N, C-alpha and C positions, 0 to 999 in steps of 0.2 A: 810505440811512440819514442822510446829511447833511441832506437836505431834510425828509424825513418825520419824523425824530426830533429831530435836533439843531436844525433850523430852528424846530420847535415849542418846544423848550426855551428857545432864545435869545429868541424873541418873547415867550414867557410871562414870562421873567425880566425883560424890559424893560417889559412892560405891567403886571405885578402891582402894583407900588407905586401906580400911577395908579388901578387898579381898586379897591384897598383904600381909597384916599383918596376916590374917587367914592362908594363904598358908605357912607362916613361923612358926606360933605358934600353929596351931591346931594339934591334934593327927594324922589326915590323911595327913597333910603336902601338901594339895592341896585345891584350892578353884575354884569355878565355876561361870562364868558369862554366862548366857543363854539369848540370844537375840531372839526375836520372829519377824520373817519377814512374808513372804507369798510366795506361788508359783508364785505370781506376781513379785517377785524379780528375776525370771528366765525366764519369758516370757512376751510378750506384747499382748494387745488386744485393739481394737478400743475403744476410749472413756475413757480409764483408764490410760493415760500417766503419769499424775502427781502422782497418787497413786503408779504406778509401778516404777516411778523414786525414790520415797521415799523408796520403798522396795529394789531396787537395791542398794541404798545408805546404807541401813542397812547391807546388805551383804558385801559390800566393806569395810565399817567401821569395821565390826566384824572380817574380815580376816586380815586387817591391824593391828588391836589391838592384835589379836591372835599372830601374828608374833612378835610384840613388847614385849609382856609379857610372852610368853610361857616358857622361861627359868626360870621364877620366880614361876612356877607351879600354875599359874592361867590359867585355861582352858577357852577359849572363844568358845562357841558353838552357832550355828545358827539353829533354828527350823523354817522350812518353811512349814506351813500347807497349804493344798489345801482347798477345800470347807468345812467350819465348820458351823454348825447350830448355828449362833449367831445373834444378832440384827444388825450387820454391814450393811446388805443389806437395812434395813429400813432407813438408813441415806443417801441413794443415791437419785439422781434425779429419778422421776417416770419412765423415759425411761430406765435408767440403772437397776432399780429395776425389771422392767418387763423382761429385757434381762437376768438377773441373774436367775430369777424364771423359765424362759423358758429353760435355759441351764441345770438346775438341776431338772426339773420336773420329779418326780417319782424316783429320784436317792437318795439314802441314803447319807447324809453328815456325816462328822466326828462330834463327840461331844467334848465338852471341856475336858471331862475325857480322851479322846484319846490323846490330846495334853499334858495333865498333866502326863500321863503314859510315853510319849516320854521324857519329861523333867526329870522325875524320873529315867529313864534309863540312861540318860546322866550323871546326877550328882552322881550316885552310882557306876560308873566304878572305878576300882582301879587307884591309882595315876599315873601309867604308861600308862594309856589308855585315849585318848582324842577323843571324838566324835565331830568333827569340824562342820559338817553340817548334818542335818537330815530333809529330805523331806518326808512329810507325807500327802498322798492323800487318799480320799475315793477310794475304789476299782474300782468303776465305773467312776471315773473322767478321762476324756481324757487328 
């Protein structure tokens, strides 16, 4: 909760004045705030309720903030990655780690570069285009 929700709120609070100013003063006259959630913000699984609750909170906060500041040309986007090859699974309890490994055994996961490409796409759209949500999964993820 502290990292996934409060960390997001604190960072947004610190960045927002700068983003609003950039939208007014920059040559592009638009600024972007991109929040990273997870496919877990759209679905639930046994044993992951707290993590999923934090990711649902990221989505709800992002949409509410988008509605509040969209007329000031700060675009709020939400990227929801599916399975990404990161160290995250190593931080889980042994039984959760085993379940994750079993679920994705032999399946190719996304790489960090794939998510970076998604973010680059979002922030390079023309001023009149806003990508509000982008769900990115590995091809084989159910």
